[in-house]
PQR file of N, CA, C, O and H, with PARSE charges and radii, in Angstrom:
ATOM      1  N   ASP A   1       1.369   8.655 -30.404 -0.4000 1.5000
ATOM      2  CA  ASP A   1       2.139   9.174 -29.270 -0.0000 2.0000
ATOM      3  C   ASP A   1       1.245   9.342 -28.037  0.5500 1.7000
ATOM      4  O   ASP A   1       1.666   9.095 -26.907 -0.5500 1.4000
ATOM      5  N   ILE A   2       0.009   9.766 -28.281 -0.4000 1.5000
ATOM      6  CA  ILE A   2      -0.935   9.924 -27.168 -0.0000 2.0000
ATOM      7  C   ILE A   2      -1.234   8.561 -26.547  0.5500 1.7000
ATOM      8  O   ILE A   2      -1.323   8.425 -25.327 -0.5500 1.4000
ATOM      9  H   ILE A   2      -0.333   9.966 -29.199  0.4000 1.0000
ATOM     10  N   ASP A   3      -1.389   7.550 -27.413 -0.4000 1.5000
ATOM     11  CA  ASP A   3      -1.648   6.198 -26.910 -0.0000 2.0000
ATOM     12  C   ASP A   3      -0.508   5.720 -26.023  0.5500 1.7000
ATOM     13  O   ASP A   3      -0.732   5.118 -24.972 -0.5500 1.4000
ATOM     14  H   ASP A   3      -1.316   7.660 -28.404  0.4000 1.0000
ATOM     15  N   ARG A   4       0.715   5.996 -26.459 -0.4000 1.5000
ATOM     16  CA  ARG A   4       1.867   5.557 -25.684 -0.0000 2.0000
ATOM     17  C   ARG A   4       1.891   6.255 -24.323  0.5500 1.7000
ATOM     18  O   ARG A   4       2.195   5.644 -23.299 -0.5500 1.4000
ATOM     19  H   ARG A   4       0.896   6.484 -27.313  0.4000 1.0000
ATOM     20  N   LYS A   5       1.566   7.538 -24.339 -0.4000 1.5000
ATOM     21  CA  LYS A   5       1.546   8.305 -23.092 -0.0000 2.0000
ATOM     22  C   LYS A   5       0.458   7.764 -22.154  0.5500 1.7000
ATOM     23  O   LYS A   5       0.674   7.639 -20.948 -0.5500 1.4000
ATOM     24  H   LYS A   5       1.319   8.034 -25.171  0.4000 1.0000
ATOM     25  N   ASN A   6      -0.696   7.451 -22.714 -0.4000 1.5000
ATOM     26  CA  ASN A   6      -1.779   6.881 -21.912 -0.0000 2.0000
ATOM     27  C   ASN A   6      -1.375   5.539 -21.318  0.5500 1.7000
ATOM     28  O   ASN A   6      -1.682   5.241 -20.163 -0.5500 1.4000
ATOM     29  H   ASN A   6      -0.871   7.552 -23.694  0.4000 1.0000
ATOM     30  N   ALA A   7      -0.685   4.733 -22.117 -0.4000 1.5000
ATOM     31  CA  ALA A   7      -0.238   3.422 -21.642 -0.0000 2.0000
ATOM     32  C   ALA A   7       0.748   3.595 -20.493  0.5500 1.7000
ATOM     33  O   ALA A   7       0.686   2.867 -19.502 -0.5500 1.4000
ATOM     34  H   ALA A   7      -0.436   4.975 -23.055  0.4000 1.0000
ATOM     35  N   GLN A   8       1.648   4.548 -20.625 -0.4000 1.5000
ATOM     36  CA  GLN A   8       2.628   4.808 -19.563 -0.0000 2.0000
ATOM     37  C   GLN A   8       1.919   5.271 -18.294  0.5500 1.7000
ATOM     38  O   GLN A   8       2.234   4.822 -17.192 -0.5500 1.4000
ATOM     39  H   GLN A   8       1.698   5.139 -21.430  0.4000 1.0000
ATOM     40  N   THR A   9       0.964   6.168 -18.466 -0.4000 1.5000
ATOM     41  CA  THR A   9       0.216   6.678 -17.318 -0.0000 2.0000
ATOM     42  C   THR A   9      -0.535   5.546 -16.626  0.5500 1.7000
ATOM     43  O   THR A   9      -0.540   5.454 -15.399 -0.5500 1.4000
ATOM     44  H   THR A   9       0.708   6.532 -19.362  0.4000 1.0000
ATOM     45  N   ALA A  10      -1.166   4.690 -17.416 -0.4000 1.5000
ATOM     46  CA  ALA A  10      -1.911   3.560 -16.855 -0.0000 2.0000
ATOM     47  C   ALA A  10      -0.972   2.641 -16.078  0.5500 1.7000
ATOM     48  O   ALA A  10      -1.317   2.146 -15.005 -0.5500 1.4000
ATOM     49  H   ALA A  10      -1.162   4.765 -18.413  0.4000 1.0000
ATOM     50  N   GLU A  11       0.211   2.420 -16.632 -0.4000 1.5000
ATOM     51  CA  GLU A  11       1.203   1.551 -15.981 -0.0000 2.0000
ATOM     52  C   GLU A  11       1.634   2.147 -14.641  0.5500 1.7000
ATOM     53  O   GLU A  11       1.738   1.437 -13.641 -0.5500 1.4000
ATOM     54  H   GLU A  11       0.491   2.822 -17.503  0.4000 1.0000
ATOM     55  N   ILE A  12       1.879   3.440 -14.634 -0.4000 1.5000
ATOM     56  CA  ILE A  12       2.294   4.127 -13.406 -0.0000 2.0000
ATOM     57  C   ILE A  12       1.186   4.056 -12.354  0.5500 1.7000
ATOM     58  O   ILE A  12       1.445   3.779 -11.183 -0.5500 1.4000
ATOM     59  H   ILE A  12       1.794   4.017 -15.446  0.4000 1.0000
ATOM     60  N   LEU A  13      -0.044   4.307 -12.783 -0.4000 1.5000
ATOM     61  CA  LEU A  13      -1.164   4.269 -11.849 -0.0000 2.0000
ATOM     62  C   LEU A  13      -1.344   2.867 -11.277  0.5500 1.7000
ATOM     63  O   LEU A  13      -1.649   2.700 -10.096 -0.5500 1.4000
ATOM     64  H   LEU A  13      -0.255   4.532 -13.734  0.4000 1.0000
ATOM     65  N   LYS A  14      -1.151   1.861 -12.131 -0.4000 1.5000
ATOM     66  CA  LYS A  14      -1.293   0.480 -11.686 -0.0000 2.0000
ATOM     67  C   LYS A  14      -0.248   0.165 -10.618  0.5500 1.7000
ATOM     68  O   LYS A  14      -0.552  -0.463  -9.604 -0.5500 1.4000
ATOM     69  H   LYS A  14      -0.904   1.996 -13.091  0.4000 1.0000
ATOM     70  N   LYS A  15       0.986   0.609 -10.857 -0.4000 1.5000
ATOM     71  CA  LYS A  15       2.060   0.377  -9.887 -0.0000 2.0000
ATOM     72  C   LYS A  15       1.768   1.105  -8.584  0.5500 1.7000
ATOM     73  O   LYS A  15       1.956   0.552  -7.500 -0.5500 1.4000
ATOM     74  H   LYS A  15       1.233   1.119 -11.681  0.4000 1.0000
ATOM     75  N   GLN A  16       1.309   2.342  -8.692 -0.4000 1.5000
ATOM     76  CA  GLN A  16       1.012   3.121  -7.487 -0.0000 2.0000
ATOM     77  C   GLN A  16      -0.116   2.462  -6.705  0.5500 1.7000
ATOM     78  O   GLN A  16      -0.082   2.410  -5.476 -0.5500 1.4000
ATOM     79  H   GLN A  16       1.156   2.791  -9.573  0.4000 1.0000
ATOM     80  N   GLY A  17      -1.117   1.957  -7.428 -0.4000 1.5000
ATOM     81  CA  GLY A  17      -2.230   1.275  -6.784 -0.0000 2.0000
ATOM     82  C   GLY A  17      -1.754   0.057  -6.013  0.5500 1.7000
ATOM     83  O   GLY A  17      -2.183  -0.189  -4.886 -0.5500 1.4000
ATOM     84  H   GLY A  17      -1.144   1.999  -8.427  0.4000 1.0000
ATOM     85  N   ALA A  18      -0.861  -0.702  -6.634 -0.4000 1.5000
ATOM     86  CA  ALA A  18      -0.323  -1.902  -5.991 -0.0000 2.0000
ATOM     87  C   ALA A  18       0.482  -1.517  -4.755  0.5500 1.7000
ATOM     88  O   ALA A  18       0.403  -2.184  -3.723 -0.5500 1.4000
ATOM     89  H   ALA A  18      -0.512  -0.503  -7.550  0.4000 1.0000
ATOM     90  N   GLN A  19       1.251  -0.445  -4.860 -0.4000 1.5000
ATOM     91  CA  GLN A  19       2.049   0.014  -3.721 -0.0000 2.0000
ATOM     92  C   GLN A  19       1.143   0.463  -2.584  0.5500 1.7000
ATOM     93  O   GLN A  19       1.437   0.223  -1.413 -0.5500 1.4000
ATOM     94  H   GLN A  19       1.315   0.097  -5.698  0.4000 1.0000
ATOM     95  N   LEU A  20       0.043   1.114  -2.934 -0.4000 1.5000
ATOM     96  CA  LEU A  20      -0.883   1.602  -1.925 -0.0000 2.0000
ATOM     97  C   LEU A  20      -1.508   0.431  -1.168  0.5500 1.7000
ATOM     98  O   LEU A  20      -1.626   0.465   0.057 -0.5500 1.4000
ATOM     99  H   LEU A  20      -0.196   1.309  -3.885  0.4000 1.0000
ATOM    100  N   ILE A  21      -1.908  -0.607  -1.910 -0.4000 1.5000
ATOM    101  CA  ILE A  21      -2.492  -1.791  -1.285 -0.0000 2.0000
ATOM    102  C   ILE A  21      -1.477  -2.433  -0.344  0.5500 1.7000
ATOM    103  O   ILE A  21      -1.808  -2.809   0.781 -0.5500 1.4000
ATOM    104  H   ILE A  21      -1.813  -0.635  -2.905  0.4000 1.0000
ATOM    105  N   GLU A  22      -0.238  -2.553  -0.818 -0.4000 1.5000
ATOM    106  CA  GLU A  22       0.840  -3.135  -0.012 -0.0000 2.0000
ATOM    107  C   GLU A  22       1.055  -2.307   1.256  0.5500 1.7000
ATOM    108  O   GLU A  22       1.219  -2.854   2.346 -0.5500 1.4000
ATOM    109  H   GLU A  22       0.030  -2.247  -1.732  0.4000 1.0000
ATOM    110  N   PHE A  23       1.050  -0.984   1.098 -0.4000 1.5000
ATOM    111  CA  PHE A  23       1.269  -0.077   2.218 -0.0000 2.0000
ATOM    112  C   PHE A  23       0.150  -0.210   3.250  0.5500 1.7000
ATOM    113  O   PHE A  23       0.406  -0.241   4.453 -0.5500 1.4000
ATOM    114  H   PHE A  23       0.917  -0.540   0.213  0.4000 1.0000
ATOM    115  N   GLU A  24      -1.095  -0.291   2.768 -0.4000 1.5000
ATOM    116  CA  GLU A  24      -2.225  -0.427   3.684 -0.0000 2.0000
ATOM    117  C   GLU A  24      -2.146  -1.737   4.451  0.5500 1.7000
ATOM    118  O   GLU A  24      -2.474  -1.794   5.636 -0.5500 1.4000
ATOM    119  H   GLU A  24      -1.303  -0.266   1.790  0.4000 1.0000
ATOM    120  N   LYS A  25      -1.708  -2.793   3.766 -0.4000 1.5000
ATOM    121  CA  LYS A  25      -1.572  -4.091   4.400 -0.0000 2.0000
ATOM    122  C   LYS A  25      -0.544  -4.020   5.525  0.5500 1.7000
ATOM    123  O   LYS A  25      -0.789  -4.492   6.635 -0.5500 1.4000
ATOM    124  H   LYS A  25      -1.441  -2.747   2.803  0.4000 1.0000
ATOM    125  N   LEU A  26       0.608  -3.425   5.224 -0.4000 1.5000
ATOM    126  CA  LEU A  26       1.660  -3.289   6.228 -0.0000 2.0000
ATOM    127  C   LEU A  26       1.177  -2.441   7.400  0.5500 1.7000
ATOM    128  O   LEU A  26       1.470  -2.739   8.558 -0.5500 1.4000
ATOM    129  H   LEU A  26       0.807  -3.041   4.323  0.4000 1.0000
ATOM    130  N   TYR A  27       0.437  -1.388   7.089 -0.4000 1.5000
ATOM    131  CA  TYR A  27      -0.061  -0.490   8.123 -0.0000 2.0000
ATOM    132  C   TYR A  27      -1.007  -1.232   9.065  0.5500 1.7000
ATOM    133  O   TYR A  27      -0.918  -1.088  10.284 -0.5500 1.4000
ATOM    134  H   TYR A  27       0.199  -1.146   6.149  0.4000 1.0000
ATOM    135  N   LYS A  28      -1.916  -2.027   8.492 -0.4000 1.5000
ATOM    136  CA  LYS A  28      -2.858  -2.783   9.313 -0.0000 2.0000
ATOM    137  C   LYS A  28      -2.133  -3.795  10.184  0.5500 1.7000
ATOM    138  O   LYS A  28      -2.453  -3.961  11.362 -0.5500 1.4000
ATOM    139  H   LYS A  28      -1.989  -2.144   7.502  0.4000 1.0000
ATOM    140  N   GLU A  29      -1.144  -4.478   9.588 -0.4000 1.5000
ATOM    141  CA  GLU A  29      -0.373  -5.452  10.362 -0.0000 2.0000
ATOM    142  C   GLU A  29       0.331  -4.764  11.526  0.5500 1.7000
ATOM    143  O   GLU A  29       0.385  -5.297  12.635 -0.5500 1.4000
ATOM    144  H   GLU A  29      -0.884  -4.344   8.631  0.4000 1.0000
ATOM    145  N   GLU A  30       0.866  -3.579  11.262 -0.4000 1.5000
ATOM    146  CA  GLU A  30       1.567  -2.840  12.303 -0.0000 2.0000
ATOM    147  C   GLU A  30       0.608  -2.461  13.422  0.5500 1.7000
ATOM    148  O   GLU A  30       0.959  -2.548  14.599 -0.5500 1.4000
ATOM    149  H   GLU A  30       0.822  -3.147  10.361  0.4000 1.0000
ATOM    150  N   GLN A  31      -0.602  -2.043  13.062 -0.4000 1.5000
ATOM    151  CA  GLN A  31      -1.598  -1.672  14.067 -0.0000 2.0000
ATOM    152  C   GLN A  31      -1.913  -2.868  14.961  0.5500 1.7000
ATOM    153  O   GLN A  31      -2.015  -2.735  16.180 -0.5500 1.4000
ATOM    154  H   GLN A  31      -0.887  -1.973  12.107  0.4000 1.0000
ATOM    155  N   VAL A  32      -2.066  -4.039  14.340 -0.4000 1.5000
ATOM    156  CA  VAL A  32      -2.379  -5.253  15.092 -0.0000 2.0000
ATOM    157  C   VAL A  32      -1.241  -5.594  16.051  0.5500 1.7000
ATOM    158  O   VAL A  32      -1.470  -5.891  17.223 -0.5500 1.4000
ATOM    159  H   VAL A  32      -1.983  -4.147  13.349  0.4000 1.0000
ATOM    160  N   LEU A  33      -0.012  -5.546  15.534 -0.4000 1.5000
ATOM    161  CA  LEU A  33       1.149  -5.856  16.374 -0.0000 2.0000
ATOM    162  C   LEU A  33       1.274  -4.859  17.518  0.5500 1.7000
ATOM    163  O   LEU A  33       1.615  -5.226  18.642 -0.5500 1.4000
ATOM    164  H   LEU A  33       0.173  -5.304  14.582  0.4000 1.0000
ATOM    165  N   ARG A  34       0.996  -3.601  17.218 -0.4000 1.5000
ATOM    166  CA  ARG A  34       1.099  -2.549  18.228 -0.0000 2.0000
ATOM    167  C   ARG A  34       0.100  -2.798  19.354  0.5500 1.7000
ATOM    168  O   ARG A  34       0.440  -2.672  20.530 -0.5500 1.4000
ATOM    169  H   ARG A  34       0.719  -3.304  16.304  0.4000 1.0000
ATOM    170  N   LYS A  35      -1.135  -3.152  18.990 -0.4000 1.5000
ATOM    171  CA  LYS A  35      -2.157  -3.431  19.995 -0.0000 2.0000
ATOM    172  C   LYS A  35      -1.755  -4.621  20.848  0.5500 1.7000
ATOM    173  O   LYS A  35      -1.883  -4.597  22.072 -0.5500 1.4000
ATOM    174  H   LYS A  35      -1.411  -3.255  18.034  0.4000 1.0000
ATOM    175  N   ARG A  36      -1.260  -5.675  20.176 -0.4000 1.5000
ATOM    176  CA  ARG A  36      -0.860  -6.881  20.883 -0.0000 2.0000
ATOM    177  C   ARG A  36       0.254  -6.559  21.880  0.5500 1.7000
ATOM    178  O   ARG A  36       0.233  -7.000  23.029 -0.5500 1.4000
ATOM    179  H   ARG A  36      -1.156  -5.694  19.182  0.4000 1.0000
ATOM    180  N   TYR A  37       1.222  -5.782  21.408 -0.4000 1.5000
ATOM    181  CA  TYR A  37       2.360  -5.396  22.236 -0.0000 2.0000
ATOM    182  C   TYR A  37       1.885  -4.570  23.433  0.5500 1.7000
ATOM    183  O   TYR A  37       2.338  -4.760  24.562 -0.5500 1.4000
ATOM    184  H   TYR A  37       1.240  -5.424  20.475  0.4000 1.0000
ATOM    185  N   PHE A  38       0.970  -3.657  23.157 -0.4000 1.5000
ATOM    186  CA  PHE A  38       0.446  -2.782  24.195 -0.0000 2.0000
ATOM    187  C   PHE A  38      -0.298  -3.594  25.252  0.5500 1.7000
ATOM    188  O   PHE A  38      -0.165  -3.341  26.450 -0.5500 1.4000
ATOM    189  H   PHE A  38       0.602  -3.502  22.240  0.4000 1.0000
ATOM    190  N   ASN A  39      -1.076  -4.565  24.799 -0.4000 1.5000
ATOM    191  CA  ASN A  39      -1.822  -5.415  25.724 -0.0000 2.0000
ATOM    192  C   ASN A  39      -0.886  -6.261  26.569  0.5500 1.7000
ATOM    193  O   ASN A  39      -1.184  -6.551  27.728 -0.5500 1.4000
ATOM    194  H   ASN A  39      -1.184  -4.770  23.826  0.4000 1.0000
ATOM    195  N   THR A  40       0.239  -6.658  26.001 -0.4000 1.5000
ATOM    196  CA  THR A  40       1.218  -7.470  26.732 -0.0000 2.0000
ATOM    197  C   THR A  40       1.828  -6.662  27.869  0.5500 1.7000
ATOM    198  O   THR A  40       2.084  -7.199  28.947 -0.5500 1.4000
ATOM    199  H   THR A  40       0.482  -6.423  25.059  0.4000 1.0000
ATOM    200  N   ILE A  41       2.059  -5.392  27.636 -0.4000 1.5000
ATOM    201  CA  ILE A  41       2.666  -4.522  28.641 -0.0000 2.0000
ATOM    202  C   ILE A  41       1.732  -4.319  29.832  0.5500 1.7000
ATOM    203  O   ILE A  41       2.172  -4.326  30.981 -0.5500 1.4000
ATOM    204  H   ILE A  41       1.851  -4.956  26.760  0.4000 1.0000
ATOM    205  N   GLU A  42       0.459  -4.141  29.555 -0.4000 1.5000
ATOM    206  CA  GLU A  42      -0.484  -3.819  30.630 -0.0000 2.0000
ATOM    207  C   GLU A  42      -0.764  -4.972  31.569  0.5500 1.7000
ATOM    208  O   GLU A  42      -1.540  -4.826  32.512 -0.5500 1.4000
ATOM    209  H   GLU A  42       0.102  -4.135  28.621  0.4000 1.0000
TER
END
C-alpha cells in the first residue's frame, strides 16, 4: 500500500513538474510579446 501511495505521489509530482515547465514557457513567451508590443507603441 505504501508503494502504491509513493507511485501516486510520484505521478502527481511529475504532472505538476510538467505543468510548471509549460507555465514558465508561456510566461516567457508572454514577456517577449509584451516587450515587442511595448516597443511598437513607442
